[in-house]
DRENPA-68385 format. One record per residue (C-alpha): residue in three letters; x, z, y. Coordinates in steps of 0.02 Angstrom, whole numbers, padded with zeros to 5 digits, always signed. Layout:
<sites>
ALAXZY ...
</sites>
This chain:
<sites>
MET-04553+00263+09282 PRO-04375+00183+09329 PHE-04363+00170+09511 ALA-04312+00006+09495 THR-04463-00050+09418 LEU-04582+00039+09525 THR-04492-00057+09679 ALA-04506-00221+09601 CYS-04696-00198+09564 ALA-04718-00132+09738 LEU-04624-00296+09816 LEU-04746-00417+09743 ALA-04872-00363+09889 GLY-04884-00502+10002 ALA-04908-00681+10044 TYR-04836-00831+09931 ALA-04845-01027+09937 ASP-04986-01121+09874 HIS-05117-00992+09961 VAL-05060-00849+09835 ARG-05089-00681+09906 VAL-05050-00527+09802 ASP-05167-00398+09893 ALA-05114-00243+09780 ALA-04974-00205+09662 ALA-04964-00032+09587 PRO-04894+00058+09420 ILE-05005+00113+09299 GLU-04959+00238+09189 ALA-04981+00256+08989 GLY-05151+00330+08950 ALA-05240+00273+09105 THR-05410+00165+09089 ILE-05476+00037+09203 THR-05643+00015+09231 THR-05736-00153+09289 ASP-05907-00225+09286 GLY-05958-00365+09183 GLY-05953-00312+09005 TYR-05763-00343+08980 ARG-05716-00154+08975 ALA-05526-00130+08978 VAL-05456-00024+08826 PRO-05335+00125+08870 VAL-05160+00089+08941 GLU-05039+00119+08798 ALA-04877+00087+08891 PRO-04854+00084+09091 LEU-04862-00083+09181 CYS-04875-00157+09353 ARG-05063-00198+09391 VAL-05064-00352+09511 GLU-05227-00395+09604 GLY-05236-00551+09725 THR-05324-00706+09771 ILE-05285-00896+09788 GLU-05358-00993+09935 GLY-05439-00835+09972 THR-05581-00861+09856 ILE-05498-00873+09681 GLY-05467-00682+09631 PHE-05348-00646+09506 GLU-05288-00488+09396 LEU-05102-00484+09318 TRP-05045-00351+09221 LEU-04863-00356+09201 PRO-04805-00230+09049 PHE-04624-00138+09099 GLU-04584-00183+08904 TRP-04615-00371+08915 ASN-04617-00485+08763 GLY-04572-00641+08861 ARG-04750-00721+08860 LEU-04891-00736+08968 LEU-05072-00738+08903 GLY-05221-00803+09004 ALA-05381-00721+08971 GLY-05527-00840+08993 VAL-05710-00778+09059 GLY-05875-00843+08986 GLY-06045-00845+09065 ASP-06050-00871+09263 ALA-05886-00788+09265 GLY-05862-00672+09451 VAL-05781-00566+09326 TYR-05620-00524+09263 ASN-05593-00503+09081 LEU-05502-00343+09063 ALA-05540-00322+08886 ASP-05404-00451+08832 VAL-05302-00420+08970 SER-05274-00226+08921 ARG-05259-00257+08728 ARG-05139-00392+08742 ALA-05049-00310+08880 ASN-05009-00175+08767 GLU-04949-00292+08656 GLY-04806-00329+08774 PHE-04899-00483+08859 ALA-04890-00511+09043 ALA-05077-00545+09058 VAL-05201-00627+09175 THR-05374-00666+09216 THR-05472-00753+09348 ASP-05650-00730+09412 SER-05652-00916+09423 GLY-05671-00928+09610 HIS-05821-00817+09660 LYS-05901-00645+09627 ARG-06028-00595+09513 ASP-06149-00530+09663 SER-06121-00703+09764 ALA-06286-00772+09781 ARG-06298-00942+09759 TRP-06109-00979+09719 MET-06156-01150+09622 ALA-06214-01219+09802 ASP-06036-01222+09871 PRO-05933-01366+09789 LYS-05784-01277+09812 ALA-05855-01134+09709 ARG-05905-01255+09581 GLN-05758-01355+09547 ASP-05654-01186+09545 TYR-05766-01135+09400 GLU-05757-01297+09318 HIS-05575-01306+09311 ARG-05454-01274+09464 ALA-05469-01073+09460 VAL-05384-01061+09291 HIS-05243-01199+09315 LEU-05206-01117+09485 THR-05206-00952+09403 ALA-05077-00995+09272 GLN-04969-01051+09394 ALA-04977-00904+09509 ALA-04944-00790+09363 ARG-04802-00888+09302 ALA-04721-00878+09461 LEU-04749-00684+09486 ALA-04703-00632+09314 ALA-04537-00728+09344 ARG-04516-00640+09509 PHE-04549-00474+09429 TYR-04441-00479+09276 GLY-04323-00594+09360 ARG-04319-00710+09220 ALA-04438-00858+09172 VAL-04596-00852+09053 GLU-04532-00902+08876 ARG-04698-00959+08799 SER-04884-00960+08872 TYR-05050-00958+08779 PHE-05226-00943+08822 LEU-05364-00854+08718 GLY-05549-00867+08776 CYS-05742-00871+08705 SER-05882-00952+08776 GLY-05851-01007+08937 GLY-05680-00946+08908 GLY-05668-01060+08764 ARG-05719-01197+08874 GLN-05586-01149+08991 ALA-05471-01160+08852 LEU-05508-01337+08807 LYS-05495-01398+08998 GLU-05323-01326+09005 MET-05297-01436+08846 GLN-05380-01597+08919 LEU-05329-01578+09100 ASN-05175-01465+09136 PRO-05077-01480+08959 LEU-04917-01409+09038 ASP-04999-01247+09068 TYR-05003-01172+08909 ASP-04912-01193+08751 GLY-05042-01164+08649 VAL-05237-01107+08666 VAL-05383-01019+08564 ALA-05540-01093+08617 GLY-05696-00990+08533 ALA-05861-01054+08548 PRO-05830-01184+08674 GLY-05979-01265+08709 PRO-05880-01431+08729 TYR-06034-01523+08818 MET-06123-01370+08903 PRO-06230-01469+09024 LEU-06307-01548+08868 GLN-06342-01375+08782 SER-06398-01318+08950 VAL-06549-01450+08934 ARG-06595-01413+08765 MET-06604-01219+08822 MET-06701-01250+08977 TRP-06811-01397+08898 PHE-06877-01278+08739 SER-06875-01136+08855 LEU-07005-01203+08953 LEU-07097-01291+08823 GLN-07140-01125+08749 GLN-07199-01069+08917 ARG-07316-01218+08930 GLU-07381-01185+08765 PRO-07396-00991+08733 ALA-07474-01013+08558 GLY-07337-01077+08484 ALA-07192-00973+08593 LEU-07084-00880+08471 THR-07036-00708+08488 ASP-06867-00623+08425 GLU-06962-00559+08279 ASP-07026-00734+08230 TRP-06835-00791+08231 SER-06769-00640+08129 LEU-06912-00697+08006 TYR-06858-00878+08008 GLU-06661-00812+07991 ALA-06699-00708+07852 ARG-06787-00835+07742 VAL-06669-00971+07771 VAL-06526-00850+07708 ARG-06622-00813+07552 SER-06663-00984+07511 CYS-06482-01045+07514 ASP-06373-00874+07489 LYS-06325-00932+07333 ILE-06263-01078+07352 ASP-06083-01026+07399 GLY-06085-00939+07245 VAL-06099-00751+07313 GLU-06259-00681+07370 ASP-06199-00573+07513 GLY-06331-00623+07648 ILE-06207-00758+07744 LEU-06205-00936+07745 GLU-06025-01002+07695 ASN-06081-01175+07752 PRO-06250-01192+07824 MET-06253-01388+07811 ARG-06260-01372+07625 CYS-06427-01288+07653 ARG-06603-01375+07658 PHE-06756-01269+07718 ASP-06925-01332+07771 VAL-07015-01232+07901 ALA-07182-01263+07828 THR-07162-01148+07698 LEU-07172-00998+07842 ALA-07327-01040+07881 CYS-07458-00907+07857 THR-07590-00935+07721 PRO-07784-00895+07735 GLY-07790-00723+07770 GLN-07606-00683+07792 THR-07565-00590+07945 GLY-07382-00528+07916 ALA-07224-00617+07879 CYS-07280-00772+07935 LEU-07310-00906+08064 SER-07451-00984+08133 ASP-07473-01165+08125 ALA-07425-01176+08328 LYS-07257-01068+08281 VAL-07233-01174+08157 ALA-07244-01336+08241 MET-07151-01246+08392 LEU-07019-01202+08272 ARG-06992-01374+08202 GLN-06981-01458+08372 ILE-06845-01317+08411 VAL-06732-01350+08270 SER-06759-01539+08259 PRO-06652-01654+08365 MET-06709-01647+08537 THR-06762-01822+08611 ASP-06766-01895+08780 GLU-06924-01939+08856 THR-06942-02118+08755 GLY-06905-02024+08587 VAL-06722-02082+08570 PRO-06624-01922+08508 MET-06509-01820+08619 ASP-06423-01712+08508 ARG-06425-01668+08314 GLY-06538-01528+08324 LEU-06508-01350+08252 LEU-06427-01303+08084 PRO-06538-01204+07962 GLY-06556-01029+08008 VAL-06485-01020+08188 ARG-06591-00919+08294 THR-06620-00956+08489 ARG-06643-00833+08652 PRO-06849-00808+08661 GLY-06933-00801+08823 PRO-06899-00896+08975 PRO-06754-00989+09051 SER-06618-00885+09095 PRO-06570-00862+09257 LEU-06402-00946+09235 LEU-06484-01092+09193 ARG-06604-01105+09327 ALA-06461-01079+09447 MET-06369-01224+09365 TRP-06503-01352+09442 ALA-06572-01260+09587 ASP-06407-01212+09668 GLY-06272-01320+09580 VAL-06365-01485+09557 TYR-06506-01489+09684 ASP-06438-01356+09813 ASP-06637-01292+09832 PRO-06690-01116+09805 ALA-06859-01168+09800 TRP-06832-01292+09652 ASP-06981-01288+09542 GLN-06910-01287+09360 ASN-07071-01337+09279 GLU-07020-01513+09349 PHE-06877-01515+09230 GLU-06843-01698+09158 ARG-06714-01702+09011 THR-06629-01862+09047 ARG-06643-01849+09226 ASP-06582-01678+09257 LEU-06429-01699+09122 LEU-06385-01857+09230 ALA-06400-01758+09388 ALA-06288-01609+09319 ASN-06149-01728+09263 HIS-06150-01799+09436 ALA-06138-01616+09517 MET-06023-01550+09403 PRO-05932-01668+09322 GLU-05804-01576+09240 LEU-05914-01448+09169 ARG-05902-01552+09017 ALA-05747-01512+08902 ASP-05765-01645+08768 ARG-05630-01772+08814 VAL-05531-01829+08659 ASP-05372-01902+08752 ILE-05268-01765+08734 THR-05099-01860+08709 PRO-04997-01767+08851 PHE-05053-01603+08769 LEU-05008-01676+08570 SER-04842-01758+08646 GLY-04782-01597+08710 GLY-04795-01513+08529 ARG-04922-01389+08586 LYS-05055-01310+08477 ALA-05234-01270+08486 LEU-05342-01165+08375 LEU-05548-01174+08389 TYR-05646-01061+08302 GLN-05843-01056+08307 GLY-05982-00957+08219 TRP-06094-01061+08120 ALA-06248-00942+08164 ASP-06207-00957+08348 PRO-06387-00957+08440 SER-06298-00998+08620 THR-06169-01110+08599 ASN-06209-01203+08439 ALA-06107-01255+08310 ASP-06134-01410+08279 PRO-06073-01490+08443 THR-05905-01383+08410 VAL-05910-01488+08242 GLU-05945-01653+08322 TYR-05817-01633+08461 TYR-05672-01612+08322 THR-05719-01737+08225 ARG-05722-01852+08363 LEU-05568-01772+08422 ALA-05494-01820+08245 ALA-05556-02002+08257 ALA-05459-02047+08435 ASN-05297-01944+08370 GLY-05240-02012+08216 GLY-05368-01963+08089 SER-05398-01776+08026 GLU-05234-01758+07949 ALA-05140-01807+08106 LEU-05251-01703+08209 ALA-05226-01550+08098 ASN-05024-01554+08144 SER-05075-01500+08325 VAL-05268-01424+08325 ARG-05361-01355+08184 LEU-05536-01284+08195 PHE-05588-01128+08090 MET-05780-01086+08058 VAL-05839-00921+08046 PRO-05996-00897+07923 GLY-06126-00788+07979 MET-06060-00753+08168 TYR-06156-00754+08315 HIS-06098-00787+08480 CYS-05895-00745+08498 GLY-05964-00596+08380 GLY-06090-00506+08294 GLY-06212-00568+08144 PRO-06185-00518+07981 GLY-06015-00613+07949 ALA-05858-00558+07964 ASP-05816-00565+08148 SER-05659-00470+08202 PHE-05493-00582+08189 GLY-05430-00565+08355 GLY-05541-00670+08430 SER-05579-00644+08630 GLY-05670-00473+08649 ARG-05638-00439+08482 GLN-05517-00310+08401 ASN-05340-00362+08365 ALA-05207-00345+08254 PRO-05057-00333+08340 GLY-04915-00453+08273 ASP-05013-00522+08126 ALA-05037-00697+08109 ALA-05134-00652+07949 ARG-05279-00561+08036 ASP-05266-00611+08231 ILE-05276-00799+08291 LEU-05193-00772+08429 TRP-05039-00707+08336 ALA-05077-00869+08213 LEU-05078-00981+08358 ILE-04900-00904+08418 ARG-04825-00927+08245 TRP-04873-01107+08233 VAL-04796-01138+08409 GLU-04648-01032+08379 ASP-04601-01040+08197 GLY-04696-01220+08151 ARG-04800-01122+08029 ALA-04989-01169+08046 PRO-05124-01065+07992 ASP-05172-01111+07821 ARG-05320-00968+07839 ILE-05355-00818+07936 ILE-05438-00645+07880 ALA-05582-00577+07968 THR-05648-00409+07950 LYS-05818-00335+07966 PHE-05815-00159+08041 ASP-05942-00030+08052 GLY-05878+00068+08215 ASP-05687+00077+08174 LYS-05717+00063+07980 PRO-05679-00091+07895 ARG-05836-00139+07792 PHE-05777-00311+07704 THR-05655-00450+07739 ARG-05681-00638+07728 ALA-05558-00787+07718 LEU-05597-00915+07865 CYS-05514-01094+07822 PRO-05469-01224+07919 PHE-05602-01369+07936 PRO-05645-01473+07824 GLN-05614-01320+07706 ALA-05726-01190+07665 ALA-05708-01027+07568 SER-05740-01029+07375 PHE-05774-00863+07295 ASP-05660-00853+07122 GLY-05802-00776+07013 THR-05709-00637+06956 GLY-05636-00531+07109 ALA-05728-00421+07217 PRO-05836-00512+07333 ASP-05815-00404+07466 THR-05630-00446+07498 ALA-05544-00603+07562 ALA-05412-00588+07428 SER-05543-00651+07302 TYR-05571-00818+07408 THR-05472-00972+07407 CYS-05481-01116+07549 GLU-05552-01269+07454 ALA-05589-01444+07531 ASP-05784-01462+07557 PRO-05836-01629+07536 VAL-06004-01597+07647 LEU-05888-01538+07790 ALA-05776-01689+07762 GLY-05919-01815+07776 ALA-05942-01755+07953 PHE-05781-01846+07990 ASP-05859-02006+07946 ARG-06016-01972+08035 ALA-05912-01935+08212 HIS-05983-02078+08301 LEU-06168-02074+08268 LEU-06257-02026+08399 HIS-06122-01980+08517 GLU-06145-02137+08627 GLY-06335-02093+08645 PHE-06331-01933+08695 SER-06159-01926+08795 ARG-06247-01986+08964 
</sites>
């Protein structure tokens, strides 16, 4: 490594303005693998870089990787779930491509007990940590390279997708473009749904659904609606076209396998239907056909949201949970956990771009709220055609949460295999080409891998288009599909206002 570069790396250590402190700055040789906790496993380093570890305000941790051969761009990598870890998976992949790449733990550590009870930690998690980290990374990169960042981008899925939306909505100057995957625009409401139906199954154990029950439901829905898109491949191109009666899953007299008891059918019907409040008024639109949910008791993160973040009571009894009251309480305690603002004029007026992506079969941050947010975004910003000049949504058939499922799920999204420099196959590079060359993505090719071996490809289309099979080509290749307007999806823009006021409390 050049001595001057090594020196510049070491000299980054120390304290800076705005309560930024670099605790360690060390060169990393090509071939090294950095280990980390939390599921965001780094890939091996392919080119030498300067690894920077620091804090902001003493509590917000960050890692910034500065490749010696830099492409002039900064990449922010979002973190999902309750954060507390670094997304070194995306940082390492994109640093190998020449990006200065940064990630934050969102203001707390994974093993910090009851961190949500700390108001500062909550606010940092909601939005502050990502914003402050972007500012610190930009300044440190300029110091290291001796020139300013030319362009900046953000990539995240799940909680990282929500972080991308918050940057677009609250801090539009941080990034020239953002990629927001499975963002859960109104996560408090999604959390109420998950909490409520988990508790309901605990109270009515005869109707509690197992993972096998959900698999049966999913398989029957796919079998019933698979041919609607013209290809029988185990994937629903557009679940909004599917109609399925859960009563068909009921066991007939004497049947014991591949069916559901009457109690389970009744429970399934409740879960997939719109969730109502205590007076029977719908709070959401329910689940699309075939979407499965997490079986078992509420996740620890859900309980922590109310026990620590809302009520600051470690003895909080989740069995006293109420849908309307506790949604209002969550919105009061963590008002910026929502990422559903539609006034994004500063972002749009600056010429910035955003790409959203969402698995149709996502069981964690369901697809319909993302579609609903995008249609309301269009209604508030000049209509669907005007919005498409700056923000586009790509729905991913058959994909679960950020990846997985029967569909093609690798297209450069957060945590997935990237395609360096290929705007046709990598959503980050599609965004870069849009921002820097003015070429909006009209389709993105997604790949399904078996290990490292591609199994099939599909065309992802900008909403409200969907992939249409040409009827003659090989059904396992994206070249056999064209993006065509889907009237069912287009109709979602006309429904943008329905129910929203009722469940936006």
